C-alpha positions in Angstrom: 0.2 -0.2 0.2 1.4 3.4 -1.0 0.1 7.0 0.8 0.6 9.8 -1.9 1.3 12.9 -0.7 0.0 16.0 -1.8 2.8 17.3 -4.0 3.2 14.0 -6.0 -0.8 14.4 -6.4 -0.3 17.8 -7.7 2.8 17.0 -10.3 0.6 14.0 -11.1 -2.6 15.7 -12.3 0.1 19.1 -14.3 -0.9 18.6 -17.6 2.9 19.3 -17.8 4.0 16.9 -14.5 6.9 15.1 -14.5 5.9 11.6 -16.8 8.4 9.7 -14.5 6.1 11.2 -11.7 2.8 10.0 -13.6 4.3 6.7 -14.5 4.8 5.5 -11.4 1.7 7.4 -9.5 -0.3 4.9 -12.9 2.0 2.4 -11.5 0.4 2.2 -7.6 -2.9 2.9 -9.3 -2.7 0.3 -11.6 -1.7 -2.5 -8.1 -4.9 -1.1 -6.4 -1.9 0.2 -3.9 -3.0 4.0 -3.5 -4.3 5.4 0.3 -5.4 8.6 1.1 -6.4 10.5 3.9 -8.4 13.6 5.7 -5.3 15.9 5.3 -4.5 15.3 1.9 -7.5 15.5 0.7 -8.1 19.3 2.1 -4.5 20.3 1.3 -5.7 18.8 -2.8 -9.0 20.0 -2.7 -8.7 24.0 -1.5 -5.7 23.9 -4.9 -9.3 23.4 -7.5 -9.5 26.3 -9.9 -13.9 25.2 -10.6 -16.4 23.7 -8.6 -16.3 20.4 -11.2 -12.4 20.3 -10.6 -12.9 20.9 -7.1 -15.5 17.0 -7.8 -13.5 15.2 -10.1 -10.6 15.2 -8.2 -12.8 14.6 -4.4 -14.0 11.4 -6.0 -11.1 10.3 -7.2 -9.7 11.0 -4.7 -12.2 9.7 -1.2 -12.2 6.7 -4.2 -9.0 5.3 -3.1 -8.8 3.8 0.8 -8.7 6.7 3.5 -6.8 5.7 6.6 -7.8 7.0 9.5 -6.9 10.2 11.6 -7.3 8.1 14.5 -5.2 9.3 18.4 -2.4 7.1 17.6 -1.8 9.3 14.1 -1.8 12.9 16.3 0.3 10.9 19.2 2.9 9.7 16.8 3.6 13.8 14.4 3.4 15.2 18.2 6.1 12.8 19.4 8.3 12.9 16.0 8.0 16.8 15.8 9.0 17.4 19.8 11.9 14.7 19.3 12.5 16.7 15.5 12.8 20.6 17.1 14.7 19.2 20.1 17.1 17.9 17.0 16.7 22.0 15.6 15.1 20.4 12.7 11.7 22.1 12.0 9.2 20.3 9.7 5.2 20.9 9.3 2.3 20.1 11.1 0.9 18.7 8.2 3.7 16.3 7.0 3.8 15.1 10.4 0.6 14.0 10.1 0.6 12.7 7.1 3.7 11.1 7.1 2.2 9.4 10.7 -0.9 8.1 8.7 1.8 6.4 6.7 3.9 4.5 9.1 3.1 0.5 10.0 0.1 1.7 6.4 2.0 1.4 3.7 5.2 3.6 2.0 4.8 7.0 1.2 5.2 8.2 -1.9 5.9 11.9 -2.0 7.7 15.0 -3.7 8.7 16.8 -0.6 11.8 17.0 1.9 10.5 17.1 5.0 9.3 13.7 5.0 12.8 12.9 4.4 14.0 14.7 7.5 11.0 13.0 10.3 12.8 9.7 8.2 15.8 11.1 9.9 14.0 9.9 13.4 11.2 7.3 12.6 10.9 4.6 10.5 9.0 5.9 8.2 8.7 3.6 5.5 9.1 6.6 2.3 10.0 7.0 -1.9 10.8 10.7 -2.5 10.1 10.7 -6.2 12.4 13.0 -8.4 10.8 14.9 -11.3 
């Protein structure tokens, strides 16, 4: 299973986006191994340009398996954030939550260096795509 981060989805949905990224995501979708979570939906849907685009994106992403953001996800994200802050490393709260949602549920597919930083204090299974 893969949790596909918004950074990868943005590149995938971009008309002139990286063919390498598009190919990797298509491969995951074809195997029905893609998942999402609520915070990724918010990140993607708020960027929609029209109501029609909003609905298309919503339909596409909500059709995937949804990883719940439960108490364990929030606790783990808080711990990782605390550890990183003590080391002088700053990452976004949103990325902490996404990484925590992916933890032990699947590999996090992304283009965001924050996840590599999070992986430095956790056993996060992550794959950074290149353009």
